[in-house]
C-alpha positions, 0 to 999 in steps of 0.5 A: 587751641580751646579759646572761645571766640564771640561774634554773631554770624548770618550765612547760607550756604551758596549753591554755585561754586567756582571749580578749578580748571584743569587747564590752570593746572601745571605740575600739580600747581597753578602756573604762578608765572600765568597768574601774574601775567594775568594780573599784570595785563588786567592792571595795566590795560589803560597804560599804552604799551608804546609809552613809558608815561602814565598821567594823573589828575589830582583828586583828593577822593578816599581810597576804594581799594578793599579795606581788608587788603590795605591799610585804611590810612596808608594804603599799606598792603596787609593780609588778614583771614576770612571771618565768616563762612559767606566770606569763604564762599564768595571768595574769587581771585577777583577779590583776592589780595595779589600782594599775599601771593608767595612767589617762592616755589617749596624747595626740594629737600633731602630727605623728602617729606613723604620718607621722613620717619618722625616729623616736626610741626610747629603751629605758630599761634601768638597773640591773635595773629596778623600781627607785624606780619600782616604788613605784606611789605615789612613795617618798622619794629624795634623787637619783632618775633621771627622764626629762623630754625627752619632746618629743624622742622617739616610743616609750619602751621599759621594759626588764628581763631579766625574761621580761615586763616590765610598764612602771610606770604612772607611766612610761606616764602621763608619757609619755602626757601628751606623745603618747609611745607606750609598749612593755614587753618580752617577752625570752627569753635563753640556755638557759632562754630556749630552753626557754621558745621551745620550749614556747610556739612549738611549734604555733598554739594555744601561741603564740596563747595567749602573744600573747593574754595579752600583749594582755590585759595591754597592754590592762589596764594601758594601755600600747601595745605590745611589744618582742620580744626573743628571743636564743636558738637557736630549732629549726626548728619554733620559728622557723617559728612565730616570724613567725606568732607576731609576725603574730598579736601585731601584728594582735591589738594593733592591733585592741585597742589604737589606735596600738599597736606591736610591734618585733622586736630583731635577733637570730635568723636565719630559720634558728633561729640566734642571729646579730646582723646589725647591720642588716635583710637577707634573713636576718631579713626574714621577722621584719620583715615580721611586725610593726611595726618592726626594732631593730638590734643596735648593732655596726653600721657606716656600710656596714651602714646603706648596705646597708640603704637599698639593700636591696630588702626594705626597701620604702620603710619606713626609719622602721620600722628603729630603729638601735640606739645603746648610750649605754654604748658597749659593743663595736665601736659608733659613738658612745655616751656623750658621743659618742652624737651621732656615732651619730645623725649617721650614722643620720640621714644615712641617713633611718632611726630611732634606738633609744637603748638605756640613756640612763640611762647619764647617771645610772649613770655619775656618783657624783654623783647630785645633778649628774643634771639637769645631766648629762641636759640636757647629753647630750640637747642634744648630740643636739638637732640630730638629734632632732625636736619633736613637738606634743602636742595637747589641749583646754583647760584646758592647764596646767603648773607644769613639775614633772619628777616629783621634788624636794627639796620639794613646793610648792602655789600657791607655798608649801612644803607638805612640805620632804622629797625626793621621787619620783613620775613621776605628778606630772610635768607637760607638760614645757617645751623645755630647751636652751642657746642662744647669742645674738649678741655673746656673749649666751646663754639657757638653759632648766632645771628648778630645785628651789630653788623652784616654784609646784606640784610639785617644781621650776620653770622657770628661764630664765637668760642674758646679754643683751649691750648691743648687743642691743636687740631682746627675746629670745624664750624658747620655753617650749612647742611645742604643737598647741591648738586655741583656742575663742573667748575664752581666759584665760591666766595666767603666774606668774613672778619675773623678775630686776629688770633685765629686763621679761618679756612673754608671747608666743604663736605661733598659726597658722590652718587655712588657709596654716599660717604662724605669727603672733605674738600679744603679749596685753596684760595684763589689769587687776586689776579686769577681770572675768575676773581678778575671777572668777578671783580669787574661784575661786582665792583669792589671785593675788599670793603672795609673791615671785610675779607673776601675770598674766592675758591675754585672747585673743579671736576668734582662730579658730587653733591655738596652736603655741608659748608663749614669753616675751619678755625685754627688758633695762631697761638700756642700754649694759650686759651684763644677766645675768638670771633669770626663774623661771617657776612656772606657765602656764594657758590656760583657756576663759573659758566654763569659769570658771562650771562648777561643780566635781564632787563626790567620790563613792563612797568606800569603804575595803577591804583593811584590815591593822593593824600595832602599833607593834612591827612598822611599819617607819617609824623614827618609829613608836611601838612601843605604837602602832596603825598603819592600812593600807587602800586608799582608792577613790572616783569622780571624773574624773581628767582634771580634776585635778592630783592628790587630797590624801588626809587623816584626822582623829579624829572620837571616841576612847577619851576622848569628852571630847576634841574632834574632831581637825583634818585631817592630810595623808596623801598625795597621789593621782594616781588614784581609788585611794590605799593608806594605809600605816602611818598612826598612829591612836589606840587602839580604840574610835575612829572616824576620817574619811578625806577626799578633797580634789580639786585641780583643773587650773584652780587652782579651790578645791573647796568642802569640801562637795564633798570625799569622805569616809568614816568608819572605826570600829574595836574591839578583838578580844574574841574568846578 
């Protein structure tokens, strides 16, 4: 974390601060539904409720949208941090970025974080931060960085050297699906940082003002806490107030955000001197006592860990000490790079948690970014013996097509919908277990993401390996480790493409609530004429796309919890080694009773923040220099927990030539929240009436009738004012 930054700052601590009212809190977190409704009402006040049309006069005026929230050329939504103390103290909801609100709640998990004995935190510091992930609706990227080994980690920290680092919502949403806590970063460094600290730590009112704003920001954007990283010398008065600031911030976060964390980085001593200790000791214990965790510097030795283990001030909080590991191996460190496992071995031997800093090394250090998946899988497999698998838990339906949030193409129900590279972590679904296992007699089994084909999203799960001739028993390939209570009747679908020489069967492991022992269940495949299969086929459309095998299974009267989803792979040949592949496209578990629940209708569609561009000012290389382009925000109401994503379309209803019939629906893009920014959409010249249409793609895979889609007309004319 020792990177010098240079920028000039002038600031004063504002005396007024926006308090968080108790009426904004629901169960420890601000009600996301209420805030969404407030934003919707504010945005759509000028659009009559009894009308489905919006009227615009075309004016080529520069965008008035905040430059920190929208790309200056395209008005594409982006995110960045807060640079100055004045930026932080002046922050309020009216200046916030609604596109960066993470709508995915933090999933429950087993075991819960507070009883996990040895945790794993990763601090994502890569190339200055806010790269492809700053585009909140995704972007085209040939070789982006993404993280998908969520089952191994407990806490995700988004780190930059900006004063206040707000995690992009794409990361928060991906982590929350897996029960992983997300924390931002508050950092001060060197002379500029010292000046900031002297300003906000000078008295109680000043440090409370900063803490209140950090709490409000975490609340609004939906993430779970902060890493506090003070890397500059503190005066006697400032260091005296630092533990008070930490305690106030921690208490406020706990009160307002369920499951929140505040973690202190090992840098400053109780004297105010900047002196990295590489361990918890008496000189920095006052900070540890005031918050939830302590992140040590990286230049520790095993002797440091032994001293910590024997330190009376630890008071049984080994799990709250995160021993830092710099994957870049800068300085005199244990392990790092492809020997990071050596550091984990020592840390776990002494029962401490680990903080893995800059695991993006696997991406940064390799010139060939197309090998990213292979490099990342290799890195995390080296650490796997020292990491612990936690199980996300959620009510049914449970669905995953294994999308990692990027790909060479985008697939929908087994067919390629678009054929260009893309990146959007909002599309990432609950991830499977990735591993490489040796079998007896030189056999092996590997699980990895493969972008060459998919069912939904950017990739499928590829199971591949070698079954030796002497291996007569089926190979059990574990796919998910979960904690899902099952209703009386469950419908399970498995969509896959196995190679010819193997057979594949679904295998579930369950546990009842009494002794917790796992029971293996291999449900039979339902015949095509079974009522549940007929119902599902009618709701989803075809269940037999080219190349993919769709199998439906039924579980009944199992009062238990699902713990693992596996597939059993059996060689069809005897006395010969069999190399095999099995591409798994999707696994879905539904409460059978939900098959008969009708889908909801998209409501409240509105259009606002319209910006018009002429073809000459549009940035797209395909833009017609004489054409007209529309930028606008589209918002609607729909329960997002039910959807995989929304498809946004447009079509022309009436154009300058009234003899032309209405146009066909054209896909504009996919939204993963109830908010979507249309950017540089080429539209007909005025006068014209077009329609924007929102189709929900629900997690169950059921087709939603067009009458349930959302629609809004936009009519526009030329500006005739002189």
